[in-house]
C-alpha positions in Angstrom: -6.1 47.7 -53.4 -6.8 45.1 -50.7 -6.3 42.3 -53.2 -3.1 43.8 -54.5 -1.7 44.2 -51.0 -2.7 40.6 -50.2 -0.8 39.3 -53.1 2.3 41.3 -52.1 1.9 40.2 -48.5 2.1 36.5 -49.7 5.3 37.4 -51.5 6.8 39.0 -48.4 5.8 36.1 -46.2 7.5 33.5 -48.4 10.8 33.9 -46.7 9.9 33.2 -43.1 7.6 30.4 -44.2 10.6 28.1 -44.5 11.6 29.0 -41.0 8.1 28.4 -39.5 7.4 25.1 -41.3 9.0 22.0 -42.7 9.2 23.3 -46.2 11.2 22.0 -49.1 13.8 24.7 -48.4 14.6 23.2 -45.0 16.3 20.2 -46.6 18.8 22.4 -48.5 22.5 22.5 -47.4 21.9 26.0 -46.2 18.8 28.2 -46.8 19.7 31.7 -48.0 19.6 34.3 -46.7 18.9 32.7 -43.2 21.8 30.3 -43.0 25.5 30.2 -43.8 27.6 27.3 -44.9 29.9 26.9 -41.9 30.6 27.9 -38.4 32.8 30.9 -37.8 33.3 30.1 -34.1 34.4 26.9 -32.4 31.6 26.9 -29.9 31.9 26.5 -26.1 31.2 24.3 -23.2 27.4 24.6 -23.7 27.6 23.1 -27.2 29.5 20.0 -25.9 26.6 19.3 -23.5 23.9 20.1 -26.0 25.3 18.1 -28.9 25.7 15.0 -26.6 22.1 15.4 -25.5 20.9 15.7 -29.1 22.9 12.8 -30.3 21.1 10.5 -27.9 17.9 11.5 -29.7 19.4 11.1 -33.2 19.5 14.9 -33.6 22.1 17.5 -34.2 22.4 21.3 -34.2 21.0 23.0 -37.3 23.2 25.0 -39.7 24.6 28.3 -38.4 22.4 31.3 -38.9 23.6 33.9 -41.3 25.2 37.2 -40.2 22.0 39.0 -41.3 19.9 36.8 -39.0 22.4 37.0 -36.2 22.6 40.8 -36.0 18.8 41.1 -35.9 18.4 38.2 -33.4 21.0 39.4 -31.0 19.8 43.0 -31.1 16.3 41.9 -30.2 17.4 39.4 -27.5 19.9 41.7 -25.8 18.5 45.3 -26.1 15.0 44.7 -27.4 15.5 46.8 -30.6 16.1 46.4 -34.3 19.5 47.3 -35.7 19.7 50.4 -37.9 20.7 50.0 -41.6 24.1 51.6 -40.7 24.7 49.0 -38.0 23.7 46.2 -40.3 26.0 47.4 -43.1 28.9 47.8 -40.7 28.5 44.4 -39.2 28.1 42.6 -42.6 31.2 44.4 -44.0 33.3 43.5 -40.9 35.8 40.7 -41.8 37.0 39.9 -38.3 36.4 36.3 -37.4 35.3 37.3 -33.9 32.9 40.0 -35.0 29.9 38.3 -33.4 31.6 38.2 -30.0 32.5 41.9 -30.4 28.9 42.8 -31.2 27.6 40.8 -28.2 30.0 42.7 -25.9 29.0 46.1 -27.3 25.3 45.4 -26.9 25.8 44.3 -23.3 27.3 47.7 -22.7 24.5 49.8 -24.2 21.9 51.6 -22.1 19.1 49.8 -23.8 20.4 46.5 -22.3 19.5 47.7 -18.8 16.2 49.0 -20.1 15.1 45.8 -21.7 16.3 43.4 -19.0 14.8 45.6 -16.3 11.5 45.2 -18.1 11.9 41.4 -17.9 12.7 41.5 -14.2 10.0 43.9 -13.4 7.5 41.4 -14.9 8.9 38.8 -12.4 8.9 41.2 -9.5 5.4 42.5 -10.1 6.3 46.2 -10.4 2.9 47.7 -10.7 1.3 50.8 -9.1 -2.4 49.8 -9.2 -4.7 46.9 -8.3 -4.1 44.2 -7.3 -0.4 44.9 -6.5 -0.9 48.5 -5.3 2.7 49.6 -5.0 1.6 53.1 -6.0 3.5 55.4 -8.4 6.3 56.7 -6.1 7.3 53.3 -5.0 7.1 51.9 -8.5 9.5 54.5 -9.8 11.9 53.9 -6.9 11.7 50.1 -7.3 12.2 50.2 -11.1 15.2 52.6 -10.7 16.8 50.2 -8.2 16.3 47.2 -10.6 17.6 49.2 -13.5 20.7 50.3 -11.7 21.4 46.7 -10.5 21.2 45.4 -14.0 23.2 48.3 -15.5 26.0 47.8 -13.0 25.8 44.0 -13.3 25.2 43.5 -9.6 26.0 39.8 -8.8 22.8 37.8 -8.7 23.3 36.5 -5.2 23.6 40.1 -4.0 20.6 41.1 -6.0 18.5 38.3 -4.2 20.0 39.1 -0.8 19.2 42.8 -1.0 15.6 42.0 -1.9 15.0 39.3 0.6 16.6 40.9 3.7 15.4 44.5 3.0 13.8 46.7 5.7 12.6 50.3 5.8 10.6 52.7 3.8 9.3 51.6 0.4 10.1 55.0 -1.0 13.6 55.3 0.5 14.7 51.6 0.4 13.0 50.4 -2.8 14.1 46.8 -2.3 11.4 46.4 0.4 8.8 46.6 -2.4 9.5 43.0 -3.1 7.4 42.3 0.0 4.9 44.9 -0.8 4.3 43.6 -4.3 2.9 40.3 -3.0 -0.9 40.2 -3.1 -1.1 38.5 0.3 0.9 39.5 3.3 0.7 36.2 5.2 3.9 34.3 5.8 2.7 31.6 3.3 2.0 34.2 0.6 5.4 35.7 1.1 7.0 32.2 1.0 5.2 31.4 -2.3 6.5 34.6 -3.9 10.1 33.9 -2.7 10.0 30.3 -3.9 8.6 31.3 -7.3 11.1 34.1 -7.9 14.3 32.6 -6.6 13.8 28.9 -6.7 11.4 28.4 -9.7 9.1 26.4 -7.4 5.3 26.6 -6.9 5.1 25.6 -3.3 1.3 25.3 -3.4 2.1 21.8 -4.8 3.9 21.0 -1.5 2.2 19.3 1.5 0.9 21.9 4.0 3.5 21.0 6.6 6.3 21.7 4.1 4.7 25.0 3.1 4.4 26.0 6.8 8.1 25.3 7.3 9.0 27.6 4.4 6.6 30.2 5.6 8.3 30.3 9.0 11.2 32.2 7.6 8.9 35.1 6.7 6.7 35.0 9.8 8.4 38.0 11.3 7.8 40.4 8.4 5.6 43.3 9.5 4.3 46.4 7.8 3.3 49.8 9.1 2.1 53.1 7.5 3.6 56.5 7.9 2.2 60.0 7.7 3.5 60.3 4.1 0.9 59.4 1.5 1.2 55.8 0.5 4.5 55.3 2.3 4.9 52.0 4.2 7.6 50.6 6.4 8.6 46.9 6.1 10.4 45.7 9.3 11.0 42.6 11.5 8.1 42.3 13.9 9.5 43.1 17.4 6.7 41.2 19.1 8.1 37.9 17.7 11.5 37.7 19.3 11.8 34.2 20.8 14.1 31.5 19.6 12.8 29.2 16.8 13.7 26.1 15.0 13.4 26.2 11.2 13.4 23.6 8.5 14.8 24.5 5.1 13.3 23.3 1.9 16.0 20.6 1.5 15.0 19.3 5.0 18.0 20.5 6.9 17.3 22.4 10.1 18.7 25.2 12.2 18.0 26.7 15.6 17.7 30.5 15.6 18.4 32.6 18.7 16.0 35.1 20.1 15.6 38.5 18.3 16.9 37.1 15.1 15.5 37.7 11.6 14.9 34.3 10.0 15.1 35.8 6.6 18.8 36.3 7.0 19.5 32.6 7.6 17.2 31.6 4.8 19.0 33.9 2.4 22.3 32.5 3.4 21.0 29.0 2.7 19.4 30.2 -0.6 22.4 31.8 -2.2 24.9 29.1 -1.2 26.7 27.4 -4.0 25.4 24.1 -2.7 21.8 25.2 -3.0 19.9 22.8 -5.4 17.5 25.5 -6.7 19.0 29.0 -6.8 21.5 28.9 -9.6 19.6 26.3 -11.6 16.5 28.5 -11.6 18.4 31.6 -12.6 20.1 30.0 -15.6 17.0 28.2 -16.7 15.1 31.5 -16.7 17.8 33.3 -18.7 17.9 30.4 -21.1 14.2 30.7 -21.6 14.5 34.4 -22.2 17.2 33.9 -24.9 16.1 30.6 -26.5 12.3 30.8 -26.2 12.0 27.6 -24.1 13.5 26.6 -20.8 15.7 23.7 -20.3 13.0 22.9 -17.7 9.7 24.0 -19.2 7.7 25.7 -17.7 10.7 27.7 -16.5 9.2 28.5 -13.1 7.7 25.1 -12.4 10.8 23.1 -11.2 9.8 19.8 -9.7 10.9 16.2 -9.7 8.3 15.1 -12.2 9.2 17.9 -14.6 12.8 17.0 -15.6 15.1 19.1 -17.7 15.4 18.3 -21.4 19.2 18.1 -20.9 20.3 17.7 -17.2 23.9 18.0 -18.3 23.3 21.4 -19.9 21.5 22.7 -16.9 24.2 21.6 -14.5 26.9 22.9 -16.8 25.3 26.4 -16.9 24.6 26.4 -13.1 28.2 25.5 -12.3 29.5 28.1 -14.6 27.2 30.7 -13.1 28.3 29.9 -9.5 32.0 29.8 -10.6 31.6 33.3 -12.1 30.3 34.5 -8.7 26.8 34.9 -10.1 27.9 37.3 -12.9 24.8 37.6 -15.1 26.7 39.2 -18.1 29.2 36.3 -18.0 26.2 33.9 -18.3 24.7 35.9 -21.1 28.0 35.9 -23.0 28.4 32.2 -22.6 25.0 31.5 -24.1 25.1 34.2 -26.8 28.5 33.0 -28.0 27.5 29.4 -28.2 26.7 27.6 -31.5 23.5 26.5 -29.8 22.3 30.1 -29.7 23.7 30.9 -33.1 22.1 28.0 -35.0 19.4 28.5 -37.6 15.7 28.5 -36.7 14.8 26.5 -39.7 13.5 23.1 -38.6 14.9 19.8 -39.9 12.7 17.9 -42.3 10.0 15.9 -40.4 11.0 17.5 -37.1 8.7 16.7 -34.2 8.0 19.8 -32.2 6.4 17.7 -29.4 9.8 16.4 -28.5 11.1 18.8 -25.8 14.7 18.1 -26.8 14.0 19.5 -30.3 14.1 22.9 -28.6 17.9 22.5 -28.4 18.1 21.6 -32.1 17.3 25.0 -33.4 16.6 28.6 -32.3 12.9 29.0 -31.5 10.8 31.3 -33.6 8.6 33.5 -31.5 6.7 36.7 -31.7 8.2 39.9 -30.6 7.3 41.2 -27.1 4.5 43.8 -27.3 6.8 46.5 -26.0 9.5 45.7 -28.5 7.1 45.6 -31.4 5.5 49.0 -30.7 9.0 50.4 -30.3 10.0 49.0 -33.6 6.9 50.6 -35.3 7.7 53.8 -33.5 11.3 53.7 -34.8 10.1 53.1 -38.4 7.4 55.8 -38.0 9.7 58.4 -36.5 7.5 59.1 -33.5 7.3 57.4 -30.1 4.3 56.5 -28.0 3.2 58.7 -25.2 1.9 57.1 -22.0 0.2 58.4 -18.9 -1.3 56.9 -15.7 -5.0 56.8 -15.0 -4.4 57.7 -11.4 -3.8 61.4 -10.7 -1.9 61.0 -7.4 0.8 61.6 -8.5 0.0 61.9 -12.2 2.5 60.1 -14.3 3.3 61.2 -17.8 5.8 59.4 -20.0 7.0 61.5 -23.0 7.2 60.1 -26.5 11.0 60.2 -26.4 11.0 57.3 -24.0 10.9 53.8 -25.4 8.1 51.5 -24.2 10.6 48.9 -22.9 11.6 51.5 -20.3 8.1 51.8 -18.8 8.4 51.3 -15.1 4.8 50.8 -14.2 2.9 47.7 -15.3 -0.3 49.6 -14.7 0.5 52.1 -17.5 -0.5 50.4 -20.7 -2.3 50.8 -24.0 -4.8 48.8 -26.2 -1.8 47.8 -28.4 0.2 46.4 -25.5 -2.8 44.6 -24.1 -3.6 43.1 -27.6 -0.1 41.9 -28.1 0.2 40.1 -24.8 2.0 42.4 -22.4 1.7 40.8 -18.9 -0.4 42.4 -16.3 2.3 41.7 -13.6 -0.1 40.3 -11.2 1.5 36.8 -10.5 5.2 36.9 -11.2 4.8 33.9 -13.6 6.9 34.0 -16.8 4.0 32.7 -18.8 1.8 35.7 -17.8 3.4 37.2 -20.9 1.6 35.8 -23.9 3.5 36.0 -27.2 1.3 33.7 -29.1 -0.1 35.3 -32.3 -3.9 35.9 -32.4 -6.4 36.8 -35.1 -7.0 40.1 -33.4 -3.3 41.0 -33.7 -3.2 40.0 -37.4 -6.3 42.1 -38.1 -4.8 45.1 -36.3 -1.6 44.9 -38.3 -3.4 44.4 -41.6 -6.0 47.1 -41.1 -4.7 49.7 -38.6 -4.7 53.3 -39.7 -2.0 53.8 -37.1 0.4 51.4 -38.9 -0.4 53.1 -42.2 0.2 56.5 -40.8 3.6 55.4 -39.5 4.5 54.1 -43.0 3.3 57.3 -44.7 5.1 59.6 -42.3 8.2 57.5 -41.8 11.4 59.6 -42.1 13.5 56.4 -42.6 11.3 54.9 -45.3 10.5 58.2 -47.0 13.6 58.3 -49.3 12.8 54.9 -50.7 9.1 55.5 -51.1 9.2 59.0 -52.5 12.0 58.3 -55.0 10.9 54.8 -56.1 10.1 56.2 -59.5 13.8 57.1 -60.0 15.4 53.8 -58.8 13.1 50.9 -58.2 15.8 48.3 -57.4 17.3 50.7 -54.8 13.9 51.3 -53.3 13.2 47.6 -52.8 16.6 47.0 -51.3 16.3 50.0 -48.9 12.8 48.9 -47.7 14.1 45.3 -47.0 17.1 46.6 -45.1 15.1 48.9 -42.9 12.3 46.5 -42.1 14.0 43.1 -42.2 17.6 44.1 -41.6 18.7 42.3 -44.7 18.9 42.6 -48.5 16.2 40.9 -50.6 17.0 37.7 -52.4 17.1 37.7 -56.1 13.6 36.2 -56.3 12.2 38.7 -53.8 13.8 41.6 -55.7 12.4 40.4 -59.0 8.9 39.9 -57.6 8.8 43.2 -55.8 10.0 45.0 -59.0 7.3 43.3 -60.9 4.8 44.8 -58.6 6.0 48.2 -59.6 4.9 47.4 -63.1 1.3 47.0 -62.1 -0.8 49.0 -64.6 -2.1 52.3 -63.1 0.0 51.9 -60.0 2.3 54.8 -59.1 5.8 53.9 -58.0 5.4 55.7 -54.7 2.2 53.6 -53.9 4.0 50.4 -55.0 6.8 51.2 -52.6 4.3 52.0 -49.9 2.6 48.6 -50.5 5.9 46.8 -50.2 6.7 48.5 -46.9 3.2 47.6 -45.5 3.6 44.0 -46.7 7.1 43.6 -45.1 5.9 45.1 -41.7 3.0 42.5 -41.8 5.3 39.6 -42.7 6.2 36.9 -40.2 9.8 37.8 -40.6 9.2 41.2 -39.2 6.8 40.2 -36.4 9.0 37.4 -35.1 12.4 36.9 -33.7 14.1 34.1 -35.6 
């Protein structure tokens, strides 16, 4: 059976092989079913900048991705979920020329959007109950709820930053103050490092000590005190440090602060100013990274003079648009998602050099699904969610199976699967703490896991195609492809899969089960493309 499944897995992987390598298919006018012949949209201001940058390198955008690829891609990127067969069929049958823009708008309005993007922000903000962050469960739930509400309500990004940086009070009652509690060190320098990393994309440990000290001065009056309530803590301006002070901003401008002032307030005013050289650029670069798989500046949170953007014009264009929208995150997402740059194919051009950073603009980046998204996809196919609980009993946290993994508030609550597939520990706030690179351990798990096999065997969504494969083999093949890969099989895939059903001594139900297993193990399922 292992050999039979291996052969079928090779068949299932043929498709995405052309996406992940410079295969012969990449030179075709358009590679079905991953590309379409022409653009259905005119593009936007992003594409004008990107195409100019690419032209200087002798490059151009790839072909537009097909509708089948687009619906799967945008579902995964916006809400962290696969589309259902019903949603796929409705989208593919829609003849409106602006149907992609309509789909984007509908996804940005769904509850899962706030769940998925809260997960991303909670990685950055180190939302974690246990060591080494030690927010504790009550504060984690309050903090996550605040982040989720801000994203759901599309709080302007400058207000989001202001509320975090100027917060005071109880970490249970004013959850924004957990920004300061989630820093491993409580010295002014440690706080300054966390602020610079989160909102400026800068690692100030590279700066000279005098410049670090100047930045740290803005957080020199942050103080902490405990209360009689278990694990509650108050963050407040230290009343013992009340004298006037002179401060130096990271851009070398200065200010004189009067006595009894909170220097965080003047720093925040400087930070969120439209003239700030870091704030908007860092935000749009991070969102570009989340959507495109690579920052315009890469690494996305290591902005420095000797790490220039791949396209300065594109970064400036996005930052200006973000500021002009009054820091409207959904506006920025719409702008990127509706661009031809985002909607291009992920199939590389023949002979394409991946070491050239500008190549990142010339196609959508293939990358493995987030650990939380992958387990949620397996749960959806299997018809049963994952249950999670905390290891710390005070207070004991139980997450019912009905909740999706992307909605987990606490980075301390995890599982062997999440650890194996690269979920970040939320200790540093660095984007690259999440590791989506495939490993041998991951492949062996997917190939041999009894859990994956049980999900296939018990799947309510796959059952009709598996159980009745003896009655209509072509329909079974098409149904399995639509559920797992969000598309119909090509004629070659259909023929080869049906040929597998003719294997001597192999029952149709087992053949269909084999096909489902192979598709779930395929690169096309395990990656966003």
